[in-house]
N, C-alpha and C positions, 0 to 999 in steps of 0.2 A: 906256650908264650901269652895267649889270650887271657890266661888266668894271672898273670903277674900284673901288679899294680902299675898303672902308668903314673898315678899321683903319688909320689913319695912323699914323706913328712916335710922335706925341705920345700917341695913345690906348693904343699898345701899350706906351709906357713907363708908363702910369698903370697899366694892367692887370698888367703884369709885376711891380710894386711889391705888388699883392695877392697875386699867386701866389708870392712870396717871402716870406711870412710864416713866422715861426718853426714855427707849428704845421701847416703843410702838408708831410707826409711823401710822400704820394702824389700828393695833388691840388695840385701845385705846376706851375712852369713846364716841368719835364721831360715832364710829361704833355700839356701843350698842344703843346709842341715835337714830340712824338711824333705826336700827331693831326695837327699840320700837315704831318709828312713823308707820313702816309698820304694827305691831301687832295691833296698835290701828285701823289703816284703815281696817284691816281683821278681826277685832275682831268678828264680827257676824258669821264670817266662823269658828271660833275656837270653840272646844267643851269645853277645858278648858284653857281660856285664862290666868289664872294666873300661871298655870304649865309653858305655854310657856314662858310667862314673866320671870319665875325664869330661864328657860334654856337660855333664852337670856344673863340674867344677868351673870350666871355662866359659859358660854361656852368658853370663853377666858379669865376666871380669873386667870389660870396660862398660862403663854406664855413665852416660852423661845425658841427662834428660832434654838437652838443647840438641843433641846430635841426631842424625839419622842412620849413621853408619856404625851403630855400636856392635851388632851382631857381627858385621863382616870384620871390624878390629878385633873382637873377642875370639873369631875365629882364626885371623891370623896370628894373635898373639898364642893361642893352641898350639898351631902347626909349628911355631918358631920355638916354644917352650918343650915341646914334646918330640920335636926333631931326634932322630936316633935312638928313641926309645921304642918306636915300632916301625912296621913298613908303611910306605908310602899310602898305599890304597887304604890302609885303617886310619890313617892320619886324615886323609881325604873324606873318609866317613864321618870322622868325629868332627872335621869342620863343617860338613854339609848338615849336620843335625844342628850345630850351634847357629848357622845361618838361618835355618828353617824356623827358628824362634822369631824371626821377624815377621812372618805372616802365620804361623802355626799351620802351614801346608805341609803335606808330606815331601821330604826331598825324593828325587827320582832315582832310585836304586835299581840295579838288574836282580840283585839278591833278595828274595823274599825276607832271609832272616835280617837283613839289614834294614828292611822296610818296617818290619816288626820291631825292631830295638827302637827306632826313630818314633815310630808312633806312640809306643810306652813312654820315651823319653819326652815327648811333647805333651803328653797327657800328664806326667808328672808335673811339668812346668805350671800347667795350668789348672791343677788339682785344687787349688786355692779358691778357685771360682765356686766351686762345690761343697765348700767348707760350711760350718754352722753359720747362721745370719751373723752373730756376734764377730766370729773370726772374719768373715767376708767383710763386714763393714770397717773392721780395724785395718784390713788390706786396703781397702778403698781410701780411707783416710792417710794412709801411709803413702800411698801413691800420688794423692792430692799433693802432700808435702813436698815430695820429690819435684812435682812440677809447680813449686809455689811462687815461681816467676811469671806463670801464666796467668792472666787477669780472669776473673771469675767467669764472665760470659764465654770467654773462648775456651775456658776449661770444659764448661757444661756441654757446650757444642761439640767439642772433640771428644769428650769421655761418652757422650751419648752416640756417637758415630761409631765408636769401638764396640760399646755394648751391643748396638743395633746389629752391626755386622756378624758378631757372633751368635746373636739370636735368630739371625737368618739363616744360619747354617743347617743344613739336615741334622748333624750331629756336632756337638761341640768337641766332644772327645773321639778319638780315632779308634780306640780299641773296645771291645765288648765289655771287658773288667770294669773299665774306668767309667762307661757309660751306665752301667748297672749302678755303680757305687757313686756317681757324682754328678750325672747328666740332670736329673730332675730338680735337685737342689740348686746347681749351677744356674738353670733357667730362671728358678723362682729368685734367687740372689740378685740377678742382673735385671730381672723385669723389675724388682722393687727398687733397685738403685736407678733404673732409668725413669721410673715414676717420680722418684725423689728429685733427679736433676730437672724433669719437667716442671714440677711444681716450684721449685725454687726458681726456675726461669720465668715462671708466669707471675711469681711475687714481685721479681725484679721490674717487669715489663710495665 
């Protein structure tokens, strides 16, 4: 049962349309496809790869940069669309993984395999932080465009707070695999971005 795809072609088409909205500059289909490539690469490490794929497909399905409940609404959409395709416990697990993308803290599962899957899923979502400097800069610019309605001083303050919160963590990534692959570059990228935001702020002052 766990090997059967939860996301069929019809649902994939429906979700793809959401990700292709004009206001999706980063949180679009390319982000989902990049995560799916990572999921394929780490498939052997996943206990329930189809559940992780479902979480990937739904985690940004609802995305409004002005809203504070995107993750909860995306999780609710997943539960609605996947109802009847799997058991309630599994659907709850998928929803919990989606909701966890709000804070990138691990959800509380009793099952170690579920925790491991959630850790890998959350790390896949943040892999862009450890991308090459050019790719990271393009990501930052794309997110800025999604928040185009925010005035520059407010943007710099808010973005700086987000970057500082990640840099203050003992580890940005939950799994050893992702730490080895992305942690050093992610910290370099974010520190550089934070410095640039600070320099822009001092020029404005």
